[in-house]
DSSP file (Angstrom, degrees, kcal/mol; ACC not computed):
  #  RESIDUE AA STRUCTURE BP1 BP2  ACC     N-H-->O    O-->H-N    N-H-->O    O-->H-N    TCO  KAPPA ALPHA  PHI   PSI    X-CA   Y-CA   Z-CA
    1    1 A M              0   0    0      0, 0.0     2,-0.1     0, 0.0     0, 0.0   0.000 360.0 360.0 360.0 135.9  -16.3    4.9   -5.8
    2    2 A S        -     0   0    0      1,-0.1     2,-0.3     0, 0.0   155,-0.0  -0.446 360.0-128.3 -80.0 153.0  -14.2    2.3   -7.5
    3    3 A K        -     0   0    0     -2,-0.1     2,-0.6     0, 0.0    -1,-0.1  -0.718  17.0-129.0 -93.8 149.0  -11.8    0.1   -5.7
    4    4 A I        -     0   0    0     -2,-0.3    84,-0.1     0, 0.0    85,-0.1  -0.890  25.3-164.3 -99.2 124.9   -8.2   -0.3   -6.9
    5    5 A F        -     0   0    0     -2,-0.6     2,-0.0    83,-0.1    80,-0.0  -0.791  25.6-101.4-107.7 150.1   -7.2   -3.9   -7.4
    6    6 A P        -     0   0    0      0, 0.0     2,-0.7     0, 0.0    83,-0.1  -0.343  29.6-116.7 -70.6 148.6   -3.6   -5.0   -7.7
    7    7 A I        -     0   0    0     81,-0.2     2,-0.2    -2,-0.0     0, 0.0  -0.771  35.1-124.3 -79.0 117.7   -2.1   -5.9  -11.1
    8    8 A R        -     0   0    0     -2,-0.7     2,-0.2     1,-0.1    -1,-0.0  -0.433  19.2-130.4 -66.3 130.8   -1.2   -9.6  -11.0
    9    9 A Q        -     0   0    0     -2,-0.2    89,-0.1     1,-0.0    -1,-0.1  -0.569  12.1-135.7 -81.7 146.7    2.3  -10.3  -11.8
   10   10 A I        -     0   0    0     88,-0.2     6,-0.1    -2,-0.2    -1,-0.0  -0.873  22.9-154.6-106.4 103.4    3.0  -13.0  -14.4
   11   11 A P        -     0   0    0      0, 0.0     6,-0.2     0, 0.0     2,-0.1  -0.301  11.9-122.3 -71.8 156.5    5.8  -15.2  -13.1
   12   12 A T    >   -     0   0    0      4,-3.4     3,-2.4     1,-0.1     5,-0.0  -0.281  45.4 -81.7 -86.4-174.3    8.0  -17.2  -15.4
   13   13 A A  T 3  S+     0   0    0      1,-0.3    -1,-0.1     2,-0.1     0, 0.0   0.778 133.2  55.8 -57.3 -30.4    8.3  -21.0  -15.2
   14   14 A S  T 3  S-     0   0    0      2,-0.2    -1,-0.3     1,-0.0     3,-0.1   0.473 120.6-110.5 -83.5   1.2   10.9  -20.6  -12.3
   15   15 A G  S <  S+     0   0    0     -3,-2.4     2,-0.3     1,-0.3    -2,-0.1   0.503  79.7 114.6  86.0   1.7    8.3  -18.5  -10.5
   16   16 A T        -     0   0    0     -6,-0.1    -4,-3.4    -5,-0.0    -1,-0.3  -0.736  69.9-112.8-106.3 157.7    9.9  -15.1  -10.7
   17   17 A V    >   -     0   0    0     -2,-0.3     3,-2.0    -6,-0.2    82,-0.1  -0.815  44.5-105.4 -87.7 121.9    8.8  -12.0  -12.5
   18   18 A P  T 3  S-     0   0    0      0, 0.0     3,-0.1     0, 0.0    -8,-0.1  -0.254  96.7  -7.6 -55.0 123.7   11.2  -11.2  -15.4
   19   19 A G  T 3  S+     0   0    0      1,-0.2    82,-0.8    81,-0.1     2,-0.2   0.495  98.4 137.8  72.1   4.7   13.6   -8.3  -14.5
   20   20 A A    <   -     0   0    0     -3,-2.0    -1,-0.2    77,-0.2    76,-0.1  -0.574  59.5-117.2 -82.8 144.9   11.6   -7.5  -11.3
   21   21 A S    >   -     0   0    0     -2,-0.2     3,-1.4     1,-0.1     4,-0.2  -0.685  14.6-142.0 -79.4 131.3   13.7   -6.7   -8.2
   22   22 A P  G >  S+     0   0    0      0, 0.0     3,-0.6     0, 0.0    -1,-0.1   0.716  99.2  61.7 -68.1 -16.5   13.1   -9.3   -5.5
   23   23 A T  G 3  S+     0   0    0      1,-0.2    -2,-0.0     3,-0.0    -3,-0.0   0.672  99.4  55.2 -80.7 -14.1   13.3   -6.6   -2.8
   24   24 A L  G <  S+     0   0    0     -3,-1.4     2,-0.3     2,-0.1    -1,-0.2   0.311  77.1 118.5 -99.7  10.7   10.3   -4.8   -4.3
   25   25 A Q  S <  S-     0   0    0     -3,-0.6    72,-0.1    -4,-0.2    73,-0.0  -0.592  73.1-112.7 -74.4 131.2    7.9   -7.8   -4.2
   26   26 A Q        -     0   0    0     -2,-0.3     2,-0.1    71,-0.1    -1,-0.1  -0.480  32.5-131.2 -64.0 121.1    4.8   -7.2   -2.0
   27   27 A P        -     0   0    0      0, 0.0     2,-0.4     0, 0.0    -1,-0.1  -0.430  17.8-121.2 -72.7 152.8    5.0   -9.5    1.0
   28   28 A K        -     0   0    0     -2,-0.1     2,-0.5     2,-0.0    32,-0.0  -0.724  21.0-139.4 -93.4 142.7    2.0  -11.5    1.8
   29   29 A V        -     0   0    0     -2,-0.4     2,-1.5    31,-0.1     3,-0.1  -0.896  11.8-130.8-104.5 128.6    0.4  -11.0    5.3
   30   30 A D    >   -     0   0    0     -2,-0.5     3,-2.4     1,-0.2     4,-0.3  -0.629  20.8-166.6 -78.8  93.6   -0.9  -14.0    7.1
   31   31 A F  G >  S+     0   0    0     -2,-1.5     3,-1.1     1,-0.3    -1,-0.2   0.662  80.2  74.9 -63.4 -14.1   -4.3  -12.5    8.1
   32   32 A R  G 3  S+     0   0    0      1,-0.3    -1,-0.3    -3,-0.1    -2,-0.1   0.794  94.7  53.1 -64.1 -25.7   -4.8  -15.3   10.6
   33   33 A E  G <  S+     0   0    0     -3,-2.4    21,-0.8    21,-0.1     2,-0.7   0.466  85.0  93.4 -86.9  -4.4   -2.3  -13.5   12.7
   34   34 A V  E <   -A   53   0A   0     -3,-1.1     2,-0.4    -4,-0.3    19,-0.2  -0.815  67.9-158.6 -93.2 120.4   -4.2  -10.3   12.6
   35   35 A L  E     -A   52   0A   0     17,-2.5    17,-1.5    -2,-0.7     2,-0.5  -0.785  16.9-132.2-108.5 142.6   -6.4  -10.3   15.7
   36   36 A R  E     -A   51   0A   0     -2,-0.4     2,-0.5    15,-0.2    15,-0.2  -0.753  27.8-135.7 -81.9 130.4   -9.5   -8.4   16.3
   37   37 A L        -     0   0    0     13,-1.6     2,-0.3    -2,-0.5    13,-0.3  -0.791  18.4-121.3 -89.9 133.2   -9.1   -6.8   19.9
   38   38 A V        -     0   0    0     -2,-0.5     2,-0.3    11,-0.1    -1,-0.0  -0.613  30.5-158.2 -74.8 129.7  -12.3   -7.2   21.9
   39   39 A Q        -     0   0    0     -2,-0.3     4,-0.1     2,-0.2    10,-0.0  -0.807  21.3-128.3-113.2 150.0  -13.5   -3.7   23.0
   40   40 A S  S    S+     0   0    0     -2,-0.3     2,-0.3     2,-0.1    -1,-0.1   0.764  90.8  46.7 -68.8 -23.6  -15.8   -2.9   25.9
   41   41 A S  S    S-     0   0    0      1,-0.1    -2,-0.2    -3,-0.0     2,-0.0  -0.787  98.5 -88.0-117.5 160.9  -18.3   -0.9   23.8
   42   42 A A        -     0   0    0     -2,-0.3     2,-0.4     1,-0.1    -1,-0.1  -0.339  39.2-133.9 -59.0 143.5  -20.0   -1.5   20.5
   43   43 A V        -     0   0    0      1,-0.1     3,-0.1    -4,-0.1     6,-0.1  -0.873   4.3-142.3-101.4 139.3  -18.1   -0.3   17.5
   44   44 A S  S    S+     0   0    0     -2,-0.4     2,-0.4     1,-0.2    -1,-0.1   0.819  84.2  24.6 -71.3 -31.7  -20.0    1.6   15.0
   45   45 A A  S >  S-     0   0    0      1,-0.1     3,-1.6    -3,-0.0     4,-0.4  -0.999  71.1-132.3-137.3 137.8  -18.2    0.2   11.9
   46   46 A D  G >  S+     0   0    0     -2,-0.4     3,-1.9     1,-0.3    31,-0.3   0.894 108.4  56.8 -50.5 -48.2  -16.4   -3.1   11.5
   47   47 A G  G 3  S+     0   0    0      1,-0.3    31,-3.0    30,-0.1    32,-0.4   0.668  96.2  65.3 -62.7 -19.6  -13.5   -1.4    9.9
   48   48 A A  G <  S+     0   0    0     -3,-1.6    -1,-0.3    29,-0.2    -2,-0.2   0.564  76.1 113.3 -78.1 -11.0  -13.1    0.8   12.9
   49   49 A Q  S <  S-     0   0    0     -3,-1.9    28,-1.8    -4,-0.4    29,-0.2  -0.336  72.8-109.4 -68.0 145.2  -12.1   -2.1   15.1
   50   50 A S  B     -B   76   0B   0    -13,-0.3   -13,-1.6    26,-0.2     2,-0.3  -0.355  33.0-157.7 -68.9 150.9   -8.6   -2.1   16.5
   51   51 A I  E     -A   36   0A   0     24,-1.7     2,-0.4   -15,-0.2   -15,-0.2  -0.918   9.4-162.2-128.7 161.9   -6.1   -4.6   15.3
   52   52 A D  E     -A   35   0A   0    -17,-1.5   -17,-2.5    -2,-0.3     2,-0.4  -0.993  13.7-140.3-139.5 141.7   -2.9   -6.2   16.6
   53   53 A F  E     -A   34   0A   0     -2,-0.4     2,-0.3   -19,-0.2   -19,-0.2  -0.832  19.4-169.3-104.1 144.7   -0.3   -8.1   14.7
   54   54 A G    >>  -     0   0    0    -21,-0.8     3,-1.3    -2,-0.4     4,-0.5  -0.931  44.7 -26.9-129.3 155.2    1.4  -11.1   16.0
   55   55 A G  H >> S+     0   0    0     -2,-0.3     4,-1.3     1,-0.3     3,-0.7  -0.107 126.4   4.9  53.8-129.7    4.4  -13.2   15.1
   56   56 A R  H 3> S+     0   0    0      1,-0.2     4,-2.6     2,-0.2    -1,-0.3   0.855 127.9  60.1 -55.1 -41.1    5.3  -13.3   11.4
   57   57 A S  H <> S+     0   0    0     -3,-1.3     4,-3.0     1,-0.2    -1,-0.2   0.865  99.2  54.8 -59.0 -38.3    2.7  -10.7   10.5
   58   58 A E  H <X S+     0   0    0     -3,-0.7     4,-2.7    -4,-0.5    -1,-0.2   0.951 110.7  46.6 -60.4 -47.1    4.2   -8.0   12.7
   59   59 A R  H  X S+     0   0    0     -4,-1.3     4,-1.5     1,-0.2    -2,-0.2   0.891 114.4  47.8 -64.8 -38.3    7.6   -8.4   11.0
   60   60 A L  H  X S+     0   0    0     -4,-2.6     4,-2.2     2,-0.2    -1,-0.2   0.896 111.0  50.2 -67.5 -39.0    6.0   -8.4    7.5
   61   61 A M  H  X S+     0   0    0     -4,-3.0     4,-2.9     2,-0.2     5,-0.2   0.907 107.9  53.9 -66.7 -41.0    3.9   -5.4    8.3
   62   62 A R  H  X S+     0   0    0     -4,-2.7     4,-1.8    -5,-0.2    -1,-0.2   0.872 109.0  48.4 -57.4 -37.0    7.0   -3.5    9.5
   63   63 A D  H  X S+     0   0    0     -4,-1.5     4,-2.2    -5,-0.2    -1,-0.2   0.897 111.8  51.1 -69.2 -42.2    8.7   -4.3    6.3
   64   64 A V  H  X S+     0   0    0     -4,-2.2     4,-2.1     2,-0.2    -2,-0.2   0.955 111.6  44.7 -60.3 -52.7    5.6   -3.0    4.4
   65   65 A I  H  <>S+     0   0    0     -4,-2.9     5,-3.7     1,-0.2     4,-0.3   0.847 114.1  49.3 -67.2 -33.1    5.4    0.2    6.2
   66   66 A A  H ><5S+     0   0    0     -4,-1.8     3,-0.8    -5,-0.2    -1,-0.2   0.888 110.4  52.4 -68.2 -39.0    9.1    0.9    5.9
   67   67 A R  H 3<5S+     0   0    0     -4,-2.2    -2,-0.2     1,-0.2    -1,-0.2   0.881 115.9  39.1 -60.7 -41.1    9.0    0.1    2.2
   68   68 A Y  T 3<5S-     0   0    0     -4,-2.1    -1,-0.2    -5,-0.2    -2,-0.2   0.311 120.2-104.0-100.9   8.3    6.2    2.5    1.5
   69   69 A G  T < 5 +     0   0    0     -3,-0.8     2,-0.3    -4,-0.3    72,-0.3   0.862  69.1 140.8  79.1  36.2    7.4    5.3    3.9
   70   70 A F      < -     0   0    0     -5,-3.7    -1,-0.3    -6,-0.1    68,-0.1  -0.818  40.8-154.7-106.8 152.6    5.1    4.9    6.9
   71   71 A D  S    S+     0   0    0     -2,-0.3     2,-0.3    67,-0.1    -5,-0.1   0.369  72.6  36.7-112.5   4.6    6.3    5.3   10.5
   72   72 A R  S    S-     0   0    0     -7,-0.1     3,-0.1   -10,-0.0    -2,-0.0  -0.966  81.1-102.5-146.9 167.3    3.6    3.2   12.3
   73   73 A L        -     0   0    0     -2,-0.3     2,-0.1     1,-0.1    -2,-0.1  -0.558  52.4 -89.5 -79.3 149.9    1.6    0.1   11.9
   74   74 A P        -     0   0    0      0, 0.0    -1,-0.1     0, 0.0   -23,-0.1  -0.430  34.0-160.1 -56.0 136.6   -2.1    0.4   10.9
   75   75 A A        +     0   0    0    -25,-0.1   -24,-1.7    -2,-0.1     2,-0.3   0.611  69.0  32.0 -98.0 -14.5   -4.3    0.7   14.1
   76   76 A T  B  > S-B   50   0B   0    -26,-0.3     4,-2.0     1,-0.1   -26,-0.2  -0.889  82.9-110.2-136.4 163.9   -7.7   -0.4   12.6
   77   77 A Y  H  > S+     0   0    0    -28,-1.8     4,-2.9   -30,-0.3     5,-0.3   0.870 119.2  57.5 -62.3 -34.1   -8.9   -2.7    9.9
   78   78 A A  H  > S+     0   0    0    -31,-3.0     4,-2.4   -29,-0.2     5,-0.2   0.911 107.7  46.5 -61.7 -43.8   -9.8    0.4    7.8
   79   79 A E  H  > S+     0   0    0    -32,-0.4     4,-2.3     2,-0.2    -1,-0.2   0.893 112.9  51.1 -68.4 -38.2   -6.3    1.7    8.0
   80   80 A L  H  X S+     0   0    0     -4,-2.0     4,-2.2     2,-0.2    -2,-0.2   0.947 114.5  40.1 -65.2 -49.7   -5.0   -1.7    7.0
   81   81 A Y  H  X S+     0   0    0     -4,-2.9     4,-2.1     1,-0.2    -2,-0.2   0.870 115.5  52.1 -73.3 -32.0   -7.1   -2.2    4.0
   82   82 A G  H  X S+     0   0    0     -4,-2.4     4,-2.5    -5,-0.3    -1,-0.2   0.882 108.2  53.6 -61.6 -40.1   -6.7    1.5    3.0
   83   83 A L  H  X S+     0   0    0     -4,-2.3     4,-3.1    -5,-0.2     5,-0.2   0.965 108.5  48.5 -55.2 -56.1   -2.9    1.0    3.3
   84   84 A F  H  X S+     0   0    0     -4,-2.2     4,-2.2     1,-0.2    -2,-0.2   0.869 111.4  48.0 -60.8 -38.6   -3.0   -2.0    1.0
   85   85 A E  H  X S+     0   0    0     -4,-2.1     4,-1.9     2,-0.2    -1,-0.2   0.933 114.8  48.7 -65.8 -40.3   -5.2   -0.2   -1.7
   86   86 A Y  H  X S+     0   0    0     -4,-2.5     4,-2.2     2,-0.2    -2,-0.2   0.932 111.3  47.8 -61.1 -48.4   -2.7    2.8   -1.4
   87   87 A C  H  X S+     0   0    0     -4,-3.1     4,-2.4     1,-0.2    -1,-0.2   0.850 110.2  53.3 -64.3 -38.1    0.4    0.5   -1.7
   88   88 A D  H  X S+     0   0    0     -4,-2.2     4,-2.4    -5,-0.2    -1,-0.2   0.871 107.9  51.3 -60.8 -38.4   -1.2   -1.2   -4.8
   89   89 A S  H  X S+     0   0    0     -4,-1.9     4,-2.7     2,-0.2     5,-0.2   0.936 110.3  46.9 -66.5 -45.5   -1.7    2.1   -6.3
   90   90 A L  H  X S+     0   0    0     -4,-2.2     4,-2.2     1,-0.2    -2,-0.2   0.925 115.4  46.9 -60.8 -42.9    1.9    3.2   -5.8
   91   91 A D  H  X S+     0   0    0     -4,-2.4     4,-2.9     2,-0.2     5,-0.2   0.885 112.4  49.6 -65.5 -40.8    3.1   -0.2   -7.2
   92   92 A A  H  < S+     0   0    0     -4,-2.4    -2,-0.2     2,-0.2    -1,-0.2   0.876 113.5  46.5 -65.5 -41.7    0.7    0.0  -10.2
   93   93 A A  H  < S+     0   0    0     -4,-2.7    18,-0.2    -5,-0.2    -2,-0.2   0.892 117.9  42.3 -67.4 -41.3    1.9    3.6  -11.0
   94   94 A S  H  < S-     0   0    0     -4,-2.2    14,-0.2    -5,-0.2    -2,-0.2   0.873  89.4-144.2 -81.5 -36.1    5.6    2.7  -10.6
   95   95 A G    >X  +     0   0    0     -4,-2.9     4,-2.5     1,-0.3     3,-2.3   0.366  46.1 151.5  86.2 -10.4    5.6   -0.7  -12.5
   96   96 A M  T 34  +     0   0    0      1,-0.3    -1,-0.3    -5,-0.2    -2,-0.1  -0.388  68.5  12.5 -61.0 127.5    8.2   -1.8  -10.0
   97   97 A G  T 34 S+     0   0    0      2,-0.5    -1,-0.3    -2,-0.2   -77,-0.2   0.405 127.7  62.1  82.6  -2.4    8.0   -5.6   -9.4
   98   98 A M  T <4 S+     0   0    0     -3,-2.3   -88,-0.2     1,-0.3    -2,-0.2   0.649 101.6  41.6-122.2 -30.6    5.8   -5.9  -12.5
   99   99 A R  S  < S-     0   0    0     -4,-2.5    -2,-0.5   -80,-0.1    -1,-0.3  -0.879  91.1 -96.4-118.3 149.0    7.9   -4.6  -15.3
  100  100 A P    >   -     0   0    0      0, 0.0     3,-2.2     0, 0.0     4,-0.4  -0.325  41.5-112.1 -63.3 153.8   11.6   -5.2  -16.2
  101  101 A K  G >  S+     0   0    0    -82,-0.8     3,-1.4     1,-0.3     4,-0.4   0.849 115.7  60.8 -61.2 -37.2   13.8   -2.4  -14.9
  102  102 A D  G 3  S+     0   0    0      1,-0.2    -1,-0.3     2,-0.1     4,-0.2   0.541 106.8  47.8 -68.8  -7.2   14.6   -1.2  -18.5
  103  103 A Q  G <> S+     0   0    0     -3,-2.2     4,-2.1     2,-0.1    -1,-0.2   0.379  84.2  92.1-109.6  -0.2   10.9   -0.6  -19.0
  104  104 A L  H <> S+     0   0    0     -3,-1.4     4,-3.0    -4,-0.4     5,-0.2   0.896  81.9  54.1 -62.3 -43.4   10.1    1.4  -15.9
  105  105 A R  H  > S+     0   0    0     -4,-0.4     4,-2.4     1,-0.2    -1,-0.2   0.946 112.4  43.0 -54.9 -54.3   10.7    4.8  -17.3
  106  106 A E  H  > S+     0   0    0      2,-0.2     4,-1.8    -4,-0.2    -1,-0.2   0.887 115.1  50.5 -58.3 -44.9    8.3    4.3  -20.2
  107  107 A W  H  X S+     0   0    0     -4,-2.1     4,-2.6     1,-0.2    -2,-0.2   0.921 111.8  47.4 -62.7 -45.7    5.7    2.6  -17.9
  108  108 A Q  H  X S+     0   0    0     -4,-3.0     4,-2.3   -14,-0.2    -2,-0.2   0.886 107.9  54.5 -69.9 -37.7    5.8    5.5  -15.4
  109  109 A E  H  X S+     0   0    0     -4,-2.4     4,-1.0    -5,-0.2    -1,-0.2   0.941 114.9  41.9 -59.7 -43.9    5.5    8.2  -18.0
  110  110 A A  H  X S+     0   0    0     -4,-1.8     4,-1.5     1,-0.2     3,-0.3   0.885 114.6  49.2 -70.9 -38.8    2.3    6.6  -19.3
  111  111 A S  H  X S+     0   0    0     -4,-2.6     4,-3.2     1,-0.2     5,-0.3   0.830 102.9  61.9 -76.5 -25.6    0.9    5.8  -15.9
  112  112 A F  H  X S+     0   0    0     -4,-2.3     4,-2.1     2,-0.2    -1,-0.2   0.859 101.2  52.9 -62.5 -34.1    1.5    9.3  -14.7
  113  113 A V  H  X S+     0   0    0     -4,-1.0     4,-1.1    -3,-0.3    -1,-0.2   0.945 113.3  43.7 -63.7 -48.0   -0.8   10.6  -17.4
  114  114 A V  H >X S+     0   0    0     -4,-1.5     4,-3.0     1,-0.2     3,-0.6   0.934 114.6  48.2 -63.0 -47.6   -3.5    8.2  -16.1
  115  115 A W  H 3X S+     0   0    0     -4,-3.2     4,-2.0     1,-0.2     7,-0.2   0.858 104.8  59.5 -70.6 -30.9   -3.0    8.8  -12.4
  116  116 A R  H 3< S+     0   0    0     -4,-2.1    -1,-0.2    -5,-0.3    -2,-0.2   0.851 116.7  34.3 -62.0 -30.0   -3.0   12.6  -12.9
  117  117 A K  H << S+     0   0    0     -4,-1.1    -2,-0.2    -3,-0.6    -1,-0.2   0.871 123.9  43.2 -86.8 -41.8   -6.5   12.3  -14.3
  118  118 A K  H  < S-     0   0    0     -4,-3.0    -3,-0.2     1,-0.2    -2,-0.2   0.953 138.2  -3.9 -68.3 -55.9   -7.7    9.4  -12.1
  119  119 A K    ><  +     0   0    0     -4,-2.0     3,-2.0    -5,-0.2     4,-0.3  -0.589  63.6 172.6-143.1  72.9   -6.4   10.4   -8.7
  120  120 A P  G >  S+     0   0    0      0, 0.0     3,-1.3     0, 0.0    -1,-0.1   0.747  76.5  69.2 -63.6 -20.9   -4.3   13.6   -8.9
  121  121 A E  G 3  S+     0   0    0      1,-0.2     4,-0.3     2,-0.1    -5,-0.1   0.691  95.9  55.2 -65.5 -16.7   -4.1   13.8   -5.1
  122  122 A L  G <> S+     0   0    0     -3,-2.0     4,-2.7    -7,-0.2     3,-0.3   0.585  82.3  91.0 -86.5 -12.1   -1.8   10.6   -5.2
  123  123 A M  H <> S+     0   0    0     -3,-1.3     4,-3.0    -4,-0.3     5,-0.3   0.898  80.0  54.7 -62.8 -39.9    0.7   12.2   -7.6
  124  124 A P  H  > S+     0   0    0      0, 0.0     4,-2.0     0, 0.0    -1,-0.2   0.944 116.2  39.9 -53.2 -44.5    3.1   13.7   -4.9
  125  125 A A  H  > S+     0   0    0     -4,-0.3     4,-2.9    -3,-0.3     5,-0.2   0.891 115.1  51.6 -73.1 -37.6    3.4   10.1   -3.3
  126  126 A I  H  X S+     0   0    0     -4,-2.7     4,-2.5     2,-0.2     5,-0.2   0.931 111.4  48.2 -67.5 -44.8    3.5    8.3   -6.7
  127  127 A E  H  X S+     0   0    0     -4,-3.0     4,-2.1    -5,-0.3    -2,-0.2   0.949 114.1  46.2 -63.1 -48.4    6.4   10.7   -7.9
  128  128 A L  H  <>S+     0   0    0     -4,-2.0     5,-2.7    -5,-0.3    -2,-0.2   0.910 113.9  48.5 -58.3 -46.6    8.3   10.2   -4.6
  129  129 A Y  H ><5S+     0   0    0     -4,-2.9     3,-1.1     1,-0.2    -1,-0.2   0.881 110.3  50.0 -63.4 -39.1    7.8    6.4   -4.7
  130  130 A C  H 3<5S+     0   0    0     -4,-2.5    -1,-0.2     1,-0.3    -2,-0.2   0.867 109.5  52.1 -70.4 -33.2    8.9    6.1   -8.3
  131  131 A A  T 3<5S-     0   0    0     -4,-2.1    -1,-0.3    -5,-0.2    -2,-0.2   0.441 112.7-123.1 -75.8   1.6   12.0    8.2   -7.5
  132  132 A E  T < 5 +     0   0    0     -3,-1.1     2,-1.4     1,-0.2     3,-0.2   0.782  61.5 150.1  61.7  28.0   12.7    5.8   -4.7
  133  133 A D     >< +     0   0    0     -5,-2.7     4,-2.3     1,-0.2    -1,-0.2  -0.590   9.0 162.7 -90.3  72.5   12.7    8.8   -2.3
  134  134 A I  H  > S+     0   0    0     -2,-1.4     4,-2.5     1,-0.2    -1,-0.2   0.825  72.2  54.2 -66.2 -33.6   11.4    6.8    0.7
  135  135 A E  H  > S+     0   0    0      2,-0.2     4,-2.0    -3,-0.2    -1,-0.2   0.878 110.2  46.8 -69.9 -37.5   12.5    9.6    3.2
  136  136 A G  H  > S+     0   0    0      2,-0.2     4,-2.3     1,-0.2    -2,-0.2   0.906 113.1  50.1 -66.2 -41.5   10.5   12.2    1.2
  137  137 A L  H  X S+     0   0    0     -4,-2.3     4,-2.6     2,-0.2    -2,-0.2   0.892 109.7  50.2 -64.0 -40.8    7.6    9.8    1.1
  138  138 A R  H  X S+     0   0    0     -4,-2.5     4,-2.4     2,-0.2    -1,-0.2   0.913 110.3  50.6 -63.1 -41.2    7.8    9.3    4.9
  139  139 A S  H  X S+     0   0    0     -4,-2.0     4,-2.5     2,-0.2    -2,-0.2   0.922 111.3  48.1 -62.4 -44.9    7.9   13.1    5.4
  140  140 A L  H  X S+     0   0    0     -4,-2.3     4,-2.2     2,-0.2    -2,-0.2   0.922 111.6  50.3 -63.7 -43.3    4.8   13.5    3.2
  141  141 A H  H  X>S+     0   0    0     -4,-2.6     5,-1.8   -72,-0.3     4,-0.7   0.888 112.6  46.2 -61.2 -40.6    3.0   10.8    5.1
  142  142 A E  H  <5S+     0   0    0     -4,-2.4     3,-0.3    -5,-0.2    -1,-0.2   0.870 112.9  49.3 -68.6 -37.0    3.8   12.3    8.4
  143  143 A R  H  <5S+     0   0    0     -4,-2.5    -2,-0.2     1,-0.2    -1,-0.2   0.855 120.8  35.2 -71.5 -33.4    2.8   15.7    7.3
  144  144 A E  H  <5S-     0   0    0     -4,-2.2    -1,-0.2    -5,-0.2     5,-0.2   0.373 100.4-128.9-103.5   4.8   -0.5   14.6    5.9
  145  145 A D  T >X5 +     0   0    0     -4,-0.7     4,-2.1    -3,-0.3     3,-0.5   0.910  40.6 177.2  47.5  48.5   -1.2   11.8    8.5
  146  146 A T  H 3>< +     0   0    0     -5,-1.8     4,-2.9     1,-0.2     5,-0.2   0.836  66.8  55.0 -52.2 -44.3   -1.8    9.6    5.5
  147  147 A L  H 3> S+     0   0    0     -6,-0.2     4,-2.0     2,-0.2    -1,-0.2   0.908 110.6  46.8 -65.2 -39.2   -2.5    6.3    7.3
  148  148 A T  H <> S+     0   0    0     -3,-0.5     4,-2.2     1,-0.2    -1,-0.2   0.941 113.3  49.8 -62.2 -48.5   -5.3    8.0    9.4
  149  149 A A  H  X S+     0   0    0     -4,-2.1     4,-2.3     1,-0.2    -2,-0.2   0.863 107.9  52.8 -58.5 -39.4   -6.7    9.5    6.2
  150  150 A L  H  X S+     0   0    0     -4,-2.9     4,-2.2     2,-0.2    -1,-0.2   0.904 108.2  51.1 -66.0 -39.6   -6.6    6.2    4.4
  151  151 A G  H  X S+     0   0    0     -4,-2.0     4,-2.4    -5,-0.2    -2,-0.2   0.953 111.7  47.8 -54.1 -52.4   -8.6    4.6    7.3
  152  152 A R  H  X S+     0   0    0     -4,-2.2     4,-2.3     1,-0.2    -2,-0.2   0.882 111.7  48.7 -57.5 -44.4  -11.2    7.4    7.1
  153  153 A R  H  X S+     0   0    0     -4,-2.3     4,-1.8     1,-0.2    -1,-0.2   0.874 109.3  52.2 -66.6 -39.4  -11.6    7.2    3.4
  154  154 A F  H  X S+     0   0    0     -4,-2.2     4,-1.3     2,-0.2    -2,-0.2   0.916 110.2  49.4 -62.5 -45.5  -11.9    3.4    3.5
  155  155 A L  H >X S+     0   0    0     -4,-2.4     4,-1.0     1,-0.2     3,-0.6   0.928 109.3  51.8 -61.1 -47.6  -14.7    3.7    6.2
  156  156 A E  H 3< S+     0   0    0     -4,-2.3    -1,-0.2     1,-0.3     3,-0.2   0.833 108.6  51.4 -61.9 -33.9  -16.6    6.3    4.1
  157  157 A C  H 3< S+     0   0    0     -4,-1.8    -1,-0.3     1,-0.2    -2,-0.2   0.776 108.2  52.8 -72.2 -26.0  -16.5    4.0    1.0
  158  158 A E  H <<        0   0    0     -4,-1.3    -2,-0.2    -3,-0.6    -1,-0.2   0.690 360.0 360.0 -81.4 -19.3  -17.9    1.1    3.0
  159  159 A E     <        0   0    0     -4,-1.0    -1,-0.2    -3,-0.2    -2,-0.1   0.479 360.0 360.0 -75.4 360.0  -20.9    3.1    4.3
């Protein structure tokens, strides 16, 4: 199975992405603040280990989950990495933060064709995210327990 990698934004000389909304830029997480919790028994897969966020990372992660319509922090490394792949997919499909606002509609129309073929199961979330319907996205994630499913899929891909 292929991994989805983020599309790198090309900043201008001033360091900003032309026409991109500053509120839609993906925040960086300081992974030094993501702590592995020591468990009393052996864990079958590295990604299954629990994580905890501290300091600035917790605030950043809370912003990320709110922006993408989740109601809880990732509980394991697998959920964390699955979440970031998922968020990268939503961003790539939407073009938000990568394309000027006046080009988003054209970008999204073209990307919907690709995503319907590549990962049709993501289309409900992509459509809600592109419509900026975060409440609808939150409802979808809650109904489908998306964060747990992302963690499971990540572990299956790692095996």
